[in-house]
Structures are given as structure tokens and as C-alpha cells.
C-alpha beads as a LAMMPS data file, in Angstrom:
LAMMPS data file: protein, C-alpha beads

66 atoms
65 bonds

1 atom types
1 bond types

-500.0 500.0 xlo xhi
-500.0 500.0 ylo yhi
-500.0 500.0 zlo zhi

Masses

1 110.0

Atoms # bond

1 1 1 358.590 288.489 -230.747
2 1 1 358.152 289.731 -227.193
3 1 1 356.161 287.236 -225.213
4 1 1 354.650 288.088 -221.830
5 1 1 355.238 285.445 -219.178
6 1 1 353.245 285.295 -215.993
7 1 1 355.132 284.317 -212.864
8 1 1 352.804 282.881 -210.257
9 1 1 353.407 283.079 -206.548
10 1 1 350.939 283.395 -203.728
11 1 1 349.083 286.642 -203.318
12 1 1 350.497 288.753 -200.509
13 1 1 353.904 287.084 -200.591
14 1 1 355.574 290.471 -200.273
15 1 1 352.865 292.291 -198.344
16 1 1 354.678 294.629 -195.918
17 1 1 352.096 293.807 -193.240
18 1 1 353.291 290.182 -193.172
19 1 1 357.009 290.876 -193.493
20 1 1 357.533 291.987 -189.948
21 1 1 360.347 289.658 -188.877
22 1 1 363.584 288.444 -190.395
23 1 1 362.126 284.937 -190.438
24 1 1 359.034 285.984 -192.424
25 1 1 361.244 287.836 -194.909
26 1 1 363.501 284.789 -195.317
27 1 1 360.487 282.531 -195.867
28 1 1 359.029 284.849 -198.512
29 1 1 362.344 285.109 -200.335
30 1 1 362.779 281.332 -200.221
31 1 1 359.284 280.816 -201.615
32 1 1 359.907 283.419 -204.334
33 1 1 363.216 281.829 -205.318
34 1 1 361.372 278.546 -205.824
35 1 1 359.307 279.986 -208.679
36 1 1 361.932 282.187 -210.312
37 1 1 364.275 280.739 -212.883
38 1 1 366.552 281.964 -215.630
39 1 1 363.760 282.244 -218.182
40 1 1 361.311 284.210 -216.019
41 1 1 363.427 286.336 -213.677
42 1 1 362.865 289.543 -215.675
43 1 1 359.097 289.014 -215.679
44 1 1 359.119 288.177 -211.976
45 1 1 361.023 291.340 -211.097
46 1 1 358.779 293.439 -213.353
47 1 1 355.757 292.023 -211.553
48 1 1 357.244 292.848 -208.166
49 1 1 358.080 296.399 -209.130
50 1 1 354.466 296.914 -210.173
51 1 1 353.299 296.114 -206.643
52 1 1 352.495 298.885 -204.211
53 1 1 355.129 299.519 -201.550
54 1 1 357.684 297.022 -202.915
55 1 1 360.281 299.718 -203.606
56 1 1 359.889 301.028 -200.054
57 1 1 360.246 297.466 -198.747
58 1 1 363.450 296.931 -200.708
59 1 1 364.914 300.262 -199.621
60 1 1 364.011 299.649 -195.986
61 1 1 366.006 296.443 -195.987
62 1 1 369.168 297.790 -197.556
63 1 1 370.759 298.780 -194.267
64 1 1 370.022 295.491 -192.496
65 1 1 371.655 292.129 -192.879
66 1 1 369.185 289.268 -193.151

Bonds

1 1 1 2
2 1 2 3
3 1 3 4
4 1 4 5
5 1 5 6
6 1 6 7
7 1 7 8
8 1 8 9
9 1 9 10
10 1 10 11
11 1 11 12
12 1 12 13
13 1 13 14
14 1 14 15
15 1 15 16
16 1 16 17
17 1 17 18
18 1 18 19
19 1 19 20
20 1 20 21
21 1 21 22
22 1 22 23
23 1 23 24
24 1 24 25
25 1 25 26
26 1 26 27
27 1 27 28
28 1 28 29
29 1 29 30
30 1 30 31
31 1 31 32
32 1 32 33
33 1 33 34
34 1 34 35
35 1 35 36
36 1 36 37
37 1 37 38
38 1 38 39
39 1 39 40
40 1 40 41
41 1 41 42
42 1 42 43
43 1 43 44
44 1 44 45
45 1 45 46
46 1 46 47
47 1 47 48
48 1 48 49
49 1 49 50
50 1 50 51
51 1 51 52
52 1 52 53
53 1 53 54
54 1 54 55
55 1 55 56
56 1 56 57
57 1 57 58
58 1 58 59
59 1 59 60
60 1 60 61
61 1 61 62
62 1 62 63
63 1 63 64
64 1 64 65
65 1 65 66
């Protein structure tokens, strides 16, 4: 049985408009890691990938060390 699990984190956590500094990115990732665990990581990542601009955000950070 496939059960859908909702992962809750604050709205706008990964809004590109607020992730303008390394510090704001670190804070968002720290907050996100506080709600993700072994049983919900797949659902959390699925939810992120559904968000607008998240793929561009991830790709834009691949050449920078945080």
C-alpha cells in the first residue's frame, strides 16, 4: 500500500527571492533538515521538486561551495 506523507515546512523556505546569501541558504537547509527524516525524505524531495524554480536553484548552487 502506497501511503502519501505530507512533509511540513514553512511556506517560502526555498523561495529564490529569499535565498540571496550563503547565510540564508544555510539557514533554510538547516531548517529543512530538521523536518526530514529517514521515513519522509522521499516525500520531502518529491515536494521540493514540484516547486517552481527549485531545479534552477539547485543547479545554480552546484558550482559554489557553501
